[in-house]
Residue frames relative to the residue before (quaternion, step in Angstrom):
aa qw qx qy qz dx dy dz
M 1.0000 0.0000 0.0000 0.0000 0.00 0.00 0.00
L 0.1095 -0.8011 0.5878 0.0281 3.56 -0.78 1.05
M 0.2943 -0.7407 0.5838 0.1546 3.54 -1.09 0.82
A 0.6799 -0.4750 0.3575 0.4293 3.58 -1.26 0.28
S 0.6377 0.5277 -0.3317 0.4526 3.60 1.00 -0.74
D 0.6125 0.5353 -0.3471 0.4668 3.61 1.11 -0.62
I 0.6672 0.5030 -0.2998 0.4604 3.58 0.89 -0.95
E 0.6376 0.5236 -0.3220 0.4644 3.57 0.97 -0.84
R 0.6684 0.4999 -0.3029 0.4601 3.59 0.88 -0.91
I 0.6372 0.5304 -0.3291 0.4521 3.60 0.95 -0.86
I 0.6863 0.4810 -0.2878 0.4634 3.58 0.86 -0.94
L 0.7303 0.4561 -0.2520 0.4417 3.60 0.86 -0.92
T 0.8069 0.2718 -0.1352 0.5068 3.62 1.03 -0.66
G 0.5847 0.6080 -0.3655 0.3936 3.60 1.24 -0.24
A 0.4320 -0.6732 0.5390 0.2638 3.52 -1.37 -0.19
I 0.4566 -0.6382 0.5391 0.3060 3.56 -1.10 0.72
I 0.1256 -0.8235 0.5512 0.0462 3.56 -0.60 1.13
R 0.8024 0.0550 -0.0315 0.5934 3.57 1.22 -0.36
Q 0.1611 -0.7521 0.6317 0.0972 3.54 -1.20 0.71
F 0.1970 -0.7532 0.6187 0.1047 3.54 -0.98 0.92
T 0.0782 -0.8643 0.4968 -0.0036 3.57 -0.10 1.29
D 0.6160 0.5965 -0.3418 0.3846 3.61 1.21 -0.19
D 0.5075 0.6401 -0.4234 0.3918 3.62 1.23 0.21
P 0.4237 -0.7272 0.4707 0.2648 3.64 -0.67 1.00
R 0.6180 0.5473 -0.3478 0.4445 3.62 1.21 -0.32
G 0.6949 -0.4291 0.2758 0.5068 3.58 1.26 -0.21
T 0.6438 -0.5361 0.3936 0.3785 3.51 -1.28 0.44
R 0.2087 -0.7408 0.6273 0.1187 3.54 -1.07 0.88
Y 0.2066 -0.7719 0.5930 0.0989 3.54 -1.13 0.70
E 0.2006 -0.7429 0.6253 0.1300 3.55 -1.03 0.85
V 0.1189 -0.8060 0.5799 0.0034 3.54 -0.60 1.22
L 0.1585 -0.7694 0.6143 0.0739 3.56 -0.90 0.98
G 0.1874 0.7808 -0.5778 0.1462 3.53 -0.86 0.96
K 0.5536 -0.5909 0.4763 0.3428 3.52 -1.34 -0.26
T 0.4433 -0.6629 0.5359 0.2772 3.54 -1.12 0.72
V 0.7223 -0.4188 0.3141 0.4519 3.56 -1.30 0.10
D 0.7525 0.3623 -0.2120 0.5074 3.60 1.02 -0.73
G 0.6736 -0.5791 0.2682 0.3729 3.59 1.23 0.50
R 0.4885 0.6512 -0.4495 0.3678 3.61 1.21 0.15
A 0.4572 -0.6469 0.5280 0.3061 3.58 -1.15 0.60
A 0.1031 0.7909 -0.5945 0.1024 3.57 -0.94 0.92
F 0.3445 -0.7325 0.5620 0.1698 3.53 -1.33 0.44
V 0.0838 -0.7323 0.6705 0.0847 3.52 -1.30 0.54
V 0.1502 -0.7482 0.6399 0.0898 3.56 -0.97 0.92
C 0.0930 0.8101 -0.5628 0.1354 3.55 -0.72 1.12
R 0.1042 -0.7605 0.6326 0.1031 3.54 -1.37 0.13
F 0.4883 -0.6252 0.5136 0.3268 3.52 -1.26 0.43
H 0.1131 -0.7637 0.6347 0.0346 3.54 -1.00 0.94
G 0.7829 -0.0626 -0.0053 0.6190 3.53 0.27 1.29
P 0.6949 -0.5154 0.3096 0.3943 3.57 -1.24 0.15
D 0.7861 0.3540 -0.1613 0.4803 3.61 1.12 -0.55
V 0.7007 0.4479 -0.2571 0.4923 3.61 1.24 0.03
L 0.1322 -0.7442 0.6506 0.0733 3.54 -0.97 0.95
L 0.2134 -0.7923 0.5658 0.0818 3.56 -0.59 1.21
I 0.2489 -0.7489 0.5979 0.1404 3.57 -0.72 1.09
I 0.2459 -0.7881 0.5509 0.1222 3.58 -0.63 1.14
T 0.7685 -0.1927 0.1480 0.5919 3.57 0.87 -0.93
A 0.1014 -0.7560 0.6422 0.0758 3.53 -1.32 0.37
Y 0.0873 0.8044 -0.5796 0.0973 3.55 -0.94 0.87
A 0.5000 -0.6404 0.4999 0.2999 3.53 -1.20 0.66
A 0.5252 -0.6109 0.4879 0.3359 3.56 -1.15 0.64
E 0.4931 -0.6465 0.4889 0.3160 3.55 -1.06 0.71
V 0.2982 -0.7441 0.5755 0.1620 3.53 -1.01 0.86
E 0.2818 -0.7564 0.5683 0.1594 3.55 -0.76 1.06
E 0.1574 -0.7974 0.5779 0.0738 3.57 -0.87 0.96
């Protein structure tokens, strides 16, 4: 479960690990970062105009046991 504060932290402090450039709606970016409580998580987003960042999805990284 991710909160808005987790998504904000991932976007502001994470790193773009992949770009999806074949989408006619625009390039999507997969950002990997840490949540507020230190879990690894991803945010997939794209720019929608010059002033809007559209969050497409956000999910926690799978933990291998």
